[in-house]
C-alpha positions, 0 to 999 in steps of 0.5 A: 830703237830708231837709231839702231834700225837705221844703222842695222839697215845699212849693215845688212843690205848686202847678200851672199855672192860666190867668192873664191877665197876667205874674207873676214871683217871685224869692227868694234866701236865704244864711246863714252865708257862703253865696251865693245867686242867683235870677232870674225873668222872665215875659212875657204870660200867664206865671208865673215862680218862682225860688228859691235858698238856700245856707248854710255856704259853699254856692252856689245859682243858680236861673233861671226864664223863662216866655213866654205870648203870645196865648191860651197860658199858660206856667209856669216854676219853678226851685229851687236849694239848696246846703249846702257845695256847688253847685246850679244850676237852670234852667227855661224854658217857652214857649207860643204860642196863636193864635186858637182854639188853646190852648198850655200849657207847664209847666217845673220844675227842681230842684237840691239838694246837700249838699257836692256838685254838682247841675245841673238843666235843664228846658225845655218848649215848646208851640205851638197855631196856629189851632184846634190844641192843644199841651200840653208839660210838663217836669220835671227833678230833680237831688239829690246828697249829696257827689257829682255829679248831672245832670238834663236834661228837654225837652218840645216839642209843636206843634199845627197847624190842629185837630191836637193834640200833647202831650209829657211829659218827666220826668227824675230823677237822685240820687246819694250820693258817686257820679255820676248823669246823666239826660237825657229828651227828648219831642217830639210833632207834629200836623198837620191833624186829627191827634193826636200824643203823646210821653211820656218818663221817665228815672231815674238813681240811683247809690251810692258811687263808682258811675256811672249814666246814663239817656238817654231819647228819645220822638218822635211825629208825625202828619199829616193824618188820622193819629194817633201815640203814643210812650212811652219809659222807663228806670230805671238804678240802681247801688248 
């Protein structure tokens, strides 16, 4: 997995910055009989990146969708790489900022495998209405070496009327000749003059003929003058 790690590190060093127009980039690479497919879509104040690479009969699929609209900004990145296996990566970011509100949604999905199966899904949604502020970030990574790795991450935030909501979701699954599943969901909601924050982290790692699973859910809601905060983390390793 070292060659994948080096490539993925270079592709994911960038961070979200505010832009005024849409930007979409799709890259597909296939060598030695490999199959690769890539798709990127950006609407409004959004940036979308999809990268797929396959070699020696492998198949990689990457999809990225980002929607900004209004004063909100959305950044979506999807990377899929496969060597004699199947890697599927989906990323979706949706942000809406109206009037003085600010919404930032950042979604990143990475799937890489050598002779196995890796599936990664990432979704982030943030709504900032009137003077509300909502920031939602979601990261999903699935790595497999002759095994099956599934990673799913979802972050949802909503700020309404001066409220502020922040959601952060991070999911990681990694296996070598085994099976690893990680699913993380972080939801935060804020109402009038309220503040809500939800953070979720899930890590699942398995070895040969082992099965590991990590399911994490964090939810926080605040209304009127209230303030809510929720954090949840789970690490499951089976060697």
